[in-house]
N, C-alpha and C positions, 0 to 999 in steps of 0.2 A: 526581574531577570528574564532574559530571552531564553527560549527553549534550547537554542544552540549552546548556551553557556551552562546549562544544567548538567551536561555530561562531558566526560572525556572519553577518548577511545578506550583507554585502559578500563575505566569503570563500566562502560557499556559492554565490553567483552566479558568482564567478570560476571556481570548479571546474566548474560546469555549462557555461561558455563555453569552457573549455580544450579544445584539439583532441586532446591525447594523454593525458588524465588516466586514471589507473587506474580500472577499473570499480567496484571496491569503494569507493574514495574518492568517486566520482561518486554511487553509490547512497546513501552516508551523507549527502552534501550534499542530495540530493533528499529523503531521509527527514527531515532537519532542517527543510527548507523546508516540507514537508507538515505538520509538527508545529508549527513556530514561526514560519514565514514570514508575510508579509502575506497577508490574505485573497485578494487578486487573484492572487497567485502560487500560493497553494494551489489555487484554482479552476482555474487554467491547468494545473497539474501533474495534478490529478485528471482533468481532461478528456483530457489526453494519455495518462494511464495507462489510461483506458477504451478509447481508440483502440488503444493498444499491445496491450492484453489481447485485443481482438477480432481484431487482425491476427496476433498470435503464437500465440494459443490459441483458434482459431475454434470448437472443440468445447466450450469452457468457456462455458456459458450462465448468465446471471443468472436465477435461479429466483424470487428474492424481493427486495424492497427495504425499506429502513427508511422510516419516515414522512417523513424528510428527502430521500428519493430515492436514498440510498446503496445501490449494488448489493450483494447478498449471494449468496455461493456456497456450495455444499455442500463440506465439507472433503475428502471422498473424491474429488470431481471435481477439486478443486485439486491433490490429490496425483497423480491420474492424469495431468493435464495437464503437471505438472512431472516426471513419471517417478520419483516418490519414494513411500515408504511413507506411509500415512495418519498413522501415529504421528509420523513425522518432520515432516510438514506441521503437525500439531497442536502439536508441541513448539515449532517455530519461531514460530508465531503466538502461542502462550502466552508465550513469552519476550518478544516485542515488546509484548504486552499488559501484562506485568508491568513491563518496563523503562520504558515510557512512561505507565503508569497510564491507559491507554485501553482501552475495551471493543472487542474485535475479534470475539469470539464472541457472536453475537446469537441469542436464542431465536426460533423461528418465530412465537411469539405476538406478538412485537414487530415483525413485518414483515408485508408483504402480498404476495400472489402476483402475478407479472408474467405477462401473457398475450401 
């Protein structure tokens, strides 16, 4: 069964609102909403993600952005912030990229510098 078919909007939102839900299940619901949820919910979650990143990883700085304004981070900086090897960070992101057929690795030529 495809990841897309594992959730419904109603079920994903119930998980997010549950007081004692397992962290892994909550993360899966958020991931589904980011990929397949309505645009207004996607925008809200992306905004919250940006705030959480700033709060939890203050040393992780956006160095570049896509033309759409999506922040881009250096993979080595992500690995340092998470306390993992660069290869592990790369592998995890590559797995998500393959699983969801989305581009997560963006070439510097496709971005602009943030000042």
